[in-house]
C-alpha positions in Angstrom: 0.0 0.0 0.0 1.3 3.5 -0.9 1.2 6.0 1.9 0.1 9.7 1.6 3.7 10.8 2.0 4.8 8.4 -0.8 2.2 9.7 -3.1 3.4 13.3 -2.5 7.0 12.2 -3.0 6.3 10.7 -6.4 3.7 13.3 -7.5 4.7 14.8 -10.9 5.4 18.5 -10.8 4.1 19.9 -13.0 1.4 17.3 -13.6 0.0 16.4 -17.1 -3.3 18.2 -16.1 -1.4 21.3 -15.1 0.6 21.4 -18.4 -2.6 20.9 -20.4 -4.1 23.9 -18.7 -1.1 26.1 -19.3 -0.4 27.2 -23.0 3.2 28.0 -22.1 3.9 24.6 -20.5 2.0 22.7 -23.2 3.9 24.5 -25.9 7.2 23.7 -24.2 6.3 20.0 -23.9 5.1 19.7 -27.5 8.1 21.5 -29.0 10.5 19.4 -26.9 8.7 16.3 -28.2 9.2 17.5 -31.8 12.9 18.0 -31.3 13.2 14.5 -29.8 11.2 13.0 -32.6 13.7 14.5 -35.1 16.7 13.3 -33.2 15.4 9.7 -32.9 15.2 9.2 -36.7 18.9 8.8 -37.7 19.8 6.9 -34.5 16.9 4.4 -35.0 18.0 3.8 -38.5 21.7 3.3 -37.6 20.7 1.0 -34.7 18.7 -1.1 -37.1 21.8 -1.5 -39.2 23.8 -2.6 -36.2 21.1 -5.1 -35.3 21.0 -6.4 -38.9 17.4 -5.6 -39.7 15.5 -3.2 -41.9 15.5 0.5 -40.9 11.7 0.4 -40.5 12.2 -2.1 -37.6 14.1 0.4 -35.5 11.8 3.3 -36.4 8.7 1.3 -35.5 10.3 0.2 -32.3 11.1 3.8 -31.3 7.7 5.3 -31.8 5.8 2.3 -30.3 8.0 2.3 -27.2 7.9 6.1 -26.8 4.1 6.2 -26.8 3.8 3.1 -24.6 6.2 4.4 -22.0 4.5 7.8 -21.9 1.5 6.0 -20.4 3.2 3.2 -18.5 6.6 4.5 -17.3 7.6 5.6 -13.9 9.8 8.5 -14.9 8.0 11.4 -16.6 9.9 13.1 -19.5 12.2 10.1 -20.1 12.5 8.9 -23.6 12.5 5.2 -24.5 13.3 4.0 -28.0 15.6 1.7 -30.0 19.2 1.9 -28.6 22.7 0.9 -29.5 23.2 -1.1 -26.4 20.3 -3.4 -27.1 21.2 -3.5 -30.8 24.7 -4.8 -30.0 23.3 -7.6 -27.7 20.6 -8.8 -30.1 22.7 -8.3 -33.3 23.6 -12.0 -33.9 20.0 -13.3 -33.8 18.4 -12.0 -37.1 21.4 -13.0 -39.4 21.7 -16.4 -37.8 18.2 -17.5 -37.1 15.9 -15.1 -39.0 13.4 -12.4 -38.3 10.9 -14.6 -36.5 13.4 -15.6 -33.9 14.6 -12.0 -33.6 11.0 -10.8 -32.7 10.5 -13.7 -30.3 13.8 -12.6 -28.6 12.5 -9.1 -28.2 9.2 -10.3 -26.7 10.9 -12.7 -24.3 13.2 -9.9 -23.2 10.2 -7.9 -22.3 8.8 -10.8 -20.3 12.1 -11.1 -18.4 12.0 -7.4 -17.5 8.5 -7.7 -16.1 9.7 -10.7 -14.0 12.7 -8.7 -12.8 10.4 -5.8 -11.8 8.3 -8.3 -9.8 11.4 -9.6 -8.1 12.4 -6.0 -7.0 15.5 -5.7 -9.2 14.9 -1.9 -9.4 15.6 -1.5 -5.7 19.2 -2.5 -6.2 19.7 1.0 -7.7 20.4 2.3 -4.2 23.6 0.3 -4.1 25.2 2.2 -7.1 27.8 4.6 -5.7 28.0 8.3 -6.8 31.3 7.7 -8.4 29.8 5.0 -10.7 26.9 7.4 -11.5 29.4 10.1 -12.4 31.3 7.6 -14.6 28.1 6.6 -16.2 27.2 10.2 -17.1 30.6 10.9 -18.5 30.7 7.6 -20.4 27.3 8.4 -21.9 28.6 11.8 -23.0 31.6 10.2 -24.7 29.3 7.5 -26.2 27.0 10.1 -27.7 29.8 12.2 -29.0 31.7 9.2 -30.5 28.5 8.1 -32.3 28.6 11.4 -34.3 32.2 10.9 -35.4 31.3 8.7 -38.5 29.1 11.5 -39.7 32.1 13.9 -39.7 34.6 11.6 -41.6 34.8 11.5 -45.4 32.1 14.2 -45.9 32.0 17.4 -47.9 33.8 20.2 -46.2 30.6 22.3 -45.9 29.4 19.8 -43.3 31.8 21.4 -40.8 30.6 25.0 -41.0 27.0 23.7 -40.9 27.7 21.8 -37.7 29.5 24.9 -36.3 26.4 27.0 -37.2 24.1 24.6 -35.5 26.2 24.7 -32.3 26.4 28.5 -32.3 22.6 28.8 -32.6 22.2 26.5 -29.6 24.7 28.5 -27.6 23.2 31.9 -28.2 19.5 31.1 -28.7 18.8 30.6 -25.0 20.2 34.1 -24.3 17.5 35.5 -26.7 14.5 33.4 -25.7 13.7 30.0 -24.0 10.2 29.8 -25.3 11.3 27.7 -28.3 13.9 24.9 -27.7 17.2 25.9 -29.1 17.9 22.5 -30.8 14.7 22.9 -32.8 15.7 26.4 -33.9 19.1 25.0 -34.8 17.7 22.2 -37.0 15.4 24.6 -38.8 18.1 27.2 -39.5 20.7 24.7 -40.7 18.1 22.9 -42.9 16.9 26.2 -44.4 20.5 27.2 -45.2 21.1 23.9 -47.0 17.8 24.1 -49.0 18.1 27.8 -49.9 21.7 27.5 -51.1 21.2 24.0 -52.5 24.2 22.6 -50.6 25.0 19.0 -51.3 25.6 17.3 -48.0 24.5 14.0 -46.4 20.9 14.0 -45.3 18.6 11.8 -43.2 17.3 10.2 -46.4 20.9 8.9 -47.0 20.8 6.9 -43.8 18.1 4.5 -45.1 14.6 4.2 -46.5 11.8 5.5 -44.3 8.6 3.4 -43.9 5.5 4.5 -45.6 2.8 2.6 -43.7 1.7 1.7 -40.2 3.4 -1.2 -38.4 1.4 -4.5 -38.5 1.0 -7.2 -35.9 3.9 -9.6 -36.1 3.4 -13.0 -34.4 6.7 -14.8 -34.7 6.4 -18.2 -36.4 8.7 -20.2 -34.2 8.3 -23.6 -32.6 7.0 -23.3 -29.0 9.6 -25.7 -27.7 12.5 -25.9 -25.1 15.0 -25.8 -28.0 13.6 -22.5 -29.2 13.8 -21.1 -25.6 17.4 -22.2 -25.2 18.3 -20.4 -28.5 16.7 -17.1 -27.7 16.9 -17.0 -23.9 20.5 -15.9 -23.6 20.1 -13.0 -26.0 16.7 -12.1 -24.4 18.3 -12.1 -20.9 21.1 -9.9 -22.2 18.7 -7.4 -23.7 16.6 -7.4 -20.5 19.6 -6.8 -18.3 21.3 -4.1 -20.5 18.0 -2.4 -21.2 16.8 -2.3 -17.6 20.1 -1.1 -16.2 20.5 1.6 -18.8 16.8 2.7 -18.2 17.1 2.8 -14.4 20.4 4.7 -14.5 18.9 7.2 -16.9 15.8 7.6 -14.7 18.1 8.2 -11.7 20.1 10.8 -13.7 16.8 12.6 -14.7 15.8 12.5 -11.0 18.9 14.4 -10.1 18.7 16.9 -12.9 15.0 17.8 -12.2 15.3 17.3 -8.4 12.3 15.0 -8.4 11.6 11.3 -7.7 10.4 8.5 -9.9 9.0 5.0 -9.4 11.9 2.7 -10.5 9.9 -0.5 -10.1 7.1 0.8 -12.2 9.7 1.9 -14.8 11.1 -1.6 -14.8 7.9 -3.4 -15.7 6.9 -0.6 -18.1 10.1 -1.1 -20.0 9.2 -4.8 -20.2 5.7 -4.1 -21.4 7.0 -1.6 -24.0 9.5 -4.2 -25.3 6.7 -6.8 -25.6 4.5 -4.3 -27.5 7.5 -3.3 -29.7 8.1 -7.0 -30.6 4.4 -7.7 -31.3 4.4 -4.9 -33.9 7.7 -5.9 -35.5 10.0 -3.6 -33.6 13.6 -4.4 -32.4 13.1 -3.4 -28.8 15.1 -0.9 -26.8 15.3 1.0 -23.6 15.8 4.6 -22.3 17.9 6.7 -24.6 20.2 9.1 -22.7 20.9 11.5 -25.6 17.2 12.1 -26.5 16.2 12.2 -22.9 18.8 14.9 -22.3 17.4 16.8 -25.3 14.0 16.5 -23.8 14.9 17.6 -20.3 17.3 20.3 -21.4 14.5 21.7 -23.6 12.4 22.2 -20.4 10.1 19.1 -20.7 9.0 17.6 -17.4 5.8 15.6 -18.1 4.7 12.5 -20.1 3.3 14.9 -22.7 6.7 15.4 -24.3 7.4 11.6 -24.4 4.0 11.0 -26.0 4.5 13.7 -28.6 8.0 12.4 -29.3 6.5 9.2 -30.4 3.6 10.9 -32.3 6.0 13.3 -34.1 8.4 10.5 -35.0 5.5 8.6 -36.6 4.2 11.6 -38.4 7.7 12.7 -39.5 8.5 9.3 -40.9 5.2 8.1 -42.4 3.5 11.4 -43.4 6.3 13.9 -43.9 9.0 11.4 -44.9 9.9 13.3 -48.0 10.6 16.5 -46.1 12.5 14.7 -43.2 14.7 13.0 -45.8 16.0 16.5 -46.8 17.2 17.4 -43.2 21.0 17.5 -43.3 22.7 15.2 -40.9 24.9 18.1 -39.9 21.9 19.7 -38.1 21.3 16.6 -36.0 25.0 16.0 -35.4 25.3 19.5 -34.0 22.4 18.8 -31.6 23.9 15.6 -30.3 27.4 17.2 -29.9 25.9 19.9 -27.7 24.0 17.3 -25.7 27.2 15.3 -25.1 29.0 18.5 -24.0 26.3 19.5 -21.6 25.9 16.0 -20.3 29.6 15.5 -19.4 30.3 16.3 -15.7 33.2 18.7 -16.2 33.4 19.4 -12.5 34.5 15.8 -11.9 37.7 16.2 -13.8 38.8 19.7 -12.6 42.2 19.6 -11.0 40.7 21.1 -7.8 38.1 18.3 -7.7 40.6 15.6 -8.3 42.8 17.0 -5.6 40.0 16.9 -3.0 38.3 13.7 -4.1 39.6 10.4 -2.6 41.7 8.5 -5.2 39.5 5.5 -4.9 36.4 7.5 -6.0 38.3 8.9 -9.0 39.5 5.4 -9.9 36.0 3.9 -9.8 34.8 6.7 -12.1 37.7 6.0 -14.5 37.0 2.3 -14.5 33.4 2.9 -15.4 34.2 5.2 -18.2 37.0 3.0 -19.7 34.8 -0.1 -19.5 32.0 1.6 -21.4 34.3 3.0 -24.1 36.0 -0.3 -24.6 32.9 -2.5 -24.7 30.4 0.1 -26.1 28.1 -1.2 -23.5 26.9 1.0 -20.6 25.7 -2.0 -18.5 29.2 -3.5 -18.6 30.7 -0.2 -17.4 28.2 0.1 -14.6 28.8 -3.5 -13.4 32.6 -3.0 -13.6 32.3 0.3 -11.6 30.1 -1.3 -8.9 32.4 -4.3 -8.5 35.5 -2.0 -8.3 33.8 0.2 -5.8 32.7 -2.8 -3.7 36.2 -4.3 -3.7 37.8 -0.9 -2.7 35.2 -0.5 0.0 35.8 -3.9 1.5 39.5 -3.3 1.5 39.1 0.0 3.3 36.6 -1.3 5.8 38.7 -4.4 6.5 41.4 -2.3 8.1 39.3 -0.1 10.3 38.8 -2.6 13.1 41.0 -2.0 16.1 41.6 -4.1 19.3 42.8 -2.4 22.5 44.2 -4.6 25.3 44.3 -3.6 29.0 45.1 -5.7 32.1 43.6 -5.2 35.5 45.8 -3.9 38.4 45.9 -7.3 40.0 46.9 -8.9 36.7 44.1 -11.4 36.8 41.8 -10.1 34.0 42.8 -9.0 30.4 40.1 -6.8 28.7 40.0 -6.4 24.9 37.9 -3.6 23.4 37.0 -4.3 19.7 36.1 -1.2 17.7 34.6 -1.5 14.2 32.3 -3.4 12.0 33.0 -7.2 12.0 32.3 -9.0 8.7 34.2 -11.5 6.6 36.9 -9.1 5.5 37.7 -7.6 8.9 37.1 -10.6 11.1 39.6 -12.8 9.2 42.4 -10.9 11.0 40.6 -10.7 14.3 42.1 -13.9 15.6 45.6 -12.5 15.3 45.0 -9.5 17.6 45.0 -11.4 20.9 47.9 -12.5 23.1 46.8 -16.0 23.9 49.9 -17.3 25.7 50.6 -14.1 27.7 47.1 -13.4 29.0 45.9 -14.3 32.5 43.3 -17.0 33.2 40.3 -14.7 32.5 39.8 -12.7 29.3 36.9 -10.2 28.7 36.2 -9.2 25.1 34.1 -6.0 24.9 32.1 -5.8 21.7 30.0 -2.7 22.6 31.8 -0.7 19.9 31.3 -3.2 17.1 28.6 -5.1 15.3 28.6 -8.8 14.2 27.4 -8.9 10.6 28.0 -12.5 9.3 28.9 -16.1 10.1 32.6 -15.5 9.4 32.7 -13.2 12.5 30.9 -15.8 14.6 33.4 -18.4 13.4 36.3 -16.0 14.3 35.0 -15.5 17.8 34.5 -19.2 18.3 38.1 -19.7 17.1 39.4 -17.2 19.6 37.6 -18.9 22.5 39.0 -22.3 21.3 42.5 -21.0 21.2 42.2 -19.5 24.7 40.7 -22.8 25.9 43.9 -24.6 24.9 45.7 -22.3 27.4 43.1 -22.9 30.1 41.8 -19.4 29.8 38.1 -18.6 30.1 36.6 -16.0 27.7 33.6 -13.8 28.3 32.0 -11.8 25.5 30.3 -8.6 26.7 28.6 -5.6 25.2 27.0 -7.3 22.2 24.0 -5.2 20.9 20.7 -7.0 20.6 20.9 -7.9 17.0 24.6 -9.1 17.3 23.8 -11.1 20.4 20.9 -12.9 18.8 22.9 -13.6 15.6 25.9 -14.8 17.6 23.7 -16.9 19.9 22.1 -18.7 17.0 25.3 -19.7 15.3 28.0 -20.0 17.9 29.3 -23.6 18.2 27.4 -24.6 15.1 29.9 -23.7 12.4 32.2 -26.7 12.9 35.6 -25.0 12.7 38.2 -24.2 15.3 40.1 -21.5 13.3 
């Protein structure tokens, strides 16, 4: 059951109803959706090529998922569409097994994501450290920028001044007015210059043929057998994991940018539902797209309206106005994506002053995350590598914070040890070496009031200490255990079967 406080915490601000009643807010949401719809076209086409399918498959997937997530998703203003990460994972399926197996994989990936949502996978987001989040953001910025590089190699020289023009418009436009998104103005101006002066440069139409009809239901014709499942399940699980991780990380990023909260579990099952719908209508599946999400948010969008219109405009632009969209120069869209990557990068994280103050371990985790993404072209791999690195460094650091202080009573009959610090598998392994078994008197008191017993390894270590003292005829008394530690120790002591 959701409490009143929870509902207030997750209440959208502004709400869809508020935006619909405000011409200013509604205009901002609709125009942001238009810019995103334009920006989705070339990427959806290129991701289709990566996945080894027709461009229409990526385009259908993008507008179906954008519209579906606008109703189902847990993070308002986030854009979901075909993505490079998903395309890379699913790429071997269509060329090897055919389109029917490809679509079956997409649908199964959606089922897996719904199951993960039910199992509470989204709640694991709280275990992702800030340094990994910073690395994720910086890697995304590099990823978005590097994706534009092929559009700047081996092209007519006029592409470069056109890209520069688009960037300048986006820099100076907000200083004049913020009523119209700067990226939209930039695309219009660059396109107008190309059409008026008949400049011959690569256009959206050069990226691939645009579909001319509505998507149709696609029921994959595959045997409903265990063999089919074993073929598609590994790819489907990969798509589900990569897509869910990228979506939840993007949702968390938008939360921070907009200073709002979103329902991660709802977002998880919504991504699964959107992928199933995408597959049913012949789409390639996808997840949250960071570049277009940043365009949307930076354009001022805050509600589901922008996400809905991104899907609607993508459909209209491709199916109805395909001839016009085909004339848009790629330079205009490249300029938009370059500015997004520049704005997305956390420049503060690499300033010399920041690096000087920041613990070296934090900086190292950020670098590991970025390098892993750049090398694998997979954001999920980078996040996992960053979390593992951060966990290892944390365990190493915590393992050395336990201290043991020894005092002997005035009469020399009692030795008291005060243990200070959290006791778990890493720190408790050295605990047995911190006592003077042979030199201590017949009675030893171990004061654990400043520590906490976290796992069975610690109980085993305490048992080993008592066993070692018993060999010397010394009695041991454990005192100061808090309630939780006392209950845990009492349940396991003497039951672990080792002497240490």
